Each structure stands twice: as structure tokens, then as C-alpha cells.
C-alpha positions in Angstrom: 0.0 0.0 0.0 1.1 3.5 -0.7 1.9 5.8 2.2 -1.1 7.9 1.1 -3.5 4.9 1.6 -2.5 4.7 5.3 -3.6 8.3 5.9 -7.1 8.6 7.4 -9.5 10.6 5.4 -11.3 13.6 6.9 -14.2 11.6 8.4 -11.9 9.0 9.8 -9.6 11.6 11.3 -12.6 13.4 12.8 -13.8 10.1 14.3 -10.4 9.4 15.7 -10.2 12.9 17.2 -13.6 12.4 18.8 -12.5 9.0 20.2 -9.3 10.5 21.6 -11.3 13.3 23.2 -13.7 10.7 24.8 -10.7 8.8 26.1 -9.2 11.9 27.6 -12.6 12.6 29.3 -12.7 9.1 30.7 -9.1 9.4 31.9 -9.9 12.7 33.7 -13.0 11.2 35.3 -11.0 8.2 36.6 -8.3 10.5 38.0 -11.1 12.5 39.8 -12.6 9.2 41.1 -9.2 8.1 42.4 -8.6 11.5 44.0 -12.0 11.2 45.7 -11.2 7.7 47.0 -7.8 8.9 48.3 -9.4 11.8 50.1 -11.8 9.3 51.8 -8.7 7.6 53.2 -8.1 4.7 50.8 -4.5 4.0 49.9 -3.3 3.4 46.3 -2.1 -0.1 47.4 -5.6 -0.9 48.7 -7.2 0.4 45.5 -4.8 -1.6 43.4 -5.5 -4.8 45.4 -9.3 -4.2 45.1 -9.0 -3.8 41.3 -6.8 -6.9 41.1 -9.4 -8.9 43.0 -12.2 -7.6 40.8 -10.3 -8.7 37.7 -9.8 -12.1 39.2 -13.5 -12.4 40.1 -14.5 -11.4 36.6 -12.1 -14.0 35.1 -13.6 -16.7 37.3 -17.1 -15.6 36.6 -16.4 -15.6 32.8 -15.1 -19.2 33.1 -18.2 -20.2 35.1 -20.5 -18.6 32.5 -18.6 -20.4 29.7 -18.9 -23.8 31.5 -22.7 -23.2 32.1 -23.1 -22.3 28.4 -21.4 -25.5 27.3 -23.4 -27.6 29.7 -26.6 -25.9 28.5 -25.7 -26.8 24.9 -25.0 -30.4 25.9 -28.3 -30.7 27.7 -30.2 -28.8 25.0 -31.5 -26.2 27.5 -30.9 -22.5 28.1 -28.2 -21.3 30.5 -31.1 -19.6 32.4 -32.7 -23.0 33.0 -29.5 -24.2 34.7 -29.4 -21.5 37.3 -31.9 -23.0 39.8 -30.2 -26.4 39.6 -27.0 -24.8 40.9 -28.6 -22.3 43.3 -27.6 -19.3 41.2 -29.4 -16.0 41.0 -29.9 -14.5 37.6 -28.1 -11.4 38.9 -25.0 -13.6 39.6 
């Protein structure tokens, strides 16, 4: 491809600029949220540990959902139908 074909056109560039601006706003909002938590007495180490635990929880939950999905396919039922069998709430 020619170097010119790698250049974004006007609409693409505008979309990229909009996305960059949205990411900057999210970054600012997260910085403000962190500052708020720090002002409430939380430490960075505590926040990082909490975030790490949330990631671990989400990974485990995703694996569980995947297994439930595969089991539902094998049994020919919906995942939702398996929840009562395993004492799960739909909000889990």
C-alpha cells in the first residue's frame, strides 16, 4: 500500500479525534474518582488490590459462564434454565 492509503480521510480523522477526546474525558473522570477515594482515606495499594481482586473475580465468573453455556448446549436447554439447579441467581 502506498503511504497515502495509510492516511485517514477527513471523516476517519474526525472520528479518531472524537475517540481521543472521549478517552481523555474518561481518563480525567477516573483521575477524579481516584482522588476522591484517596481523600476518603483509601490508599493506592488498597485500591490496586481491590482492582486486582475484581479482575480475578471477573475472570472466574467468565469461566463459570462459559462452562454453564457449554453444559446448556450439551443438555439442550438455556443457561437460564440451569441457574436454579446450581442455586444461582440471575443477577450472579
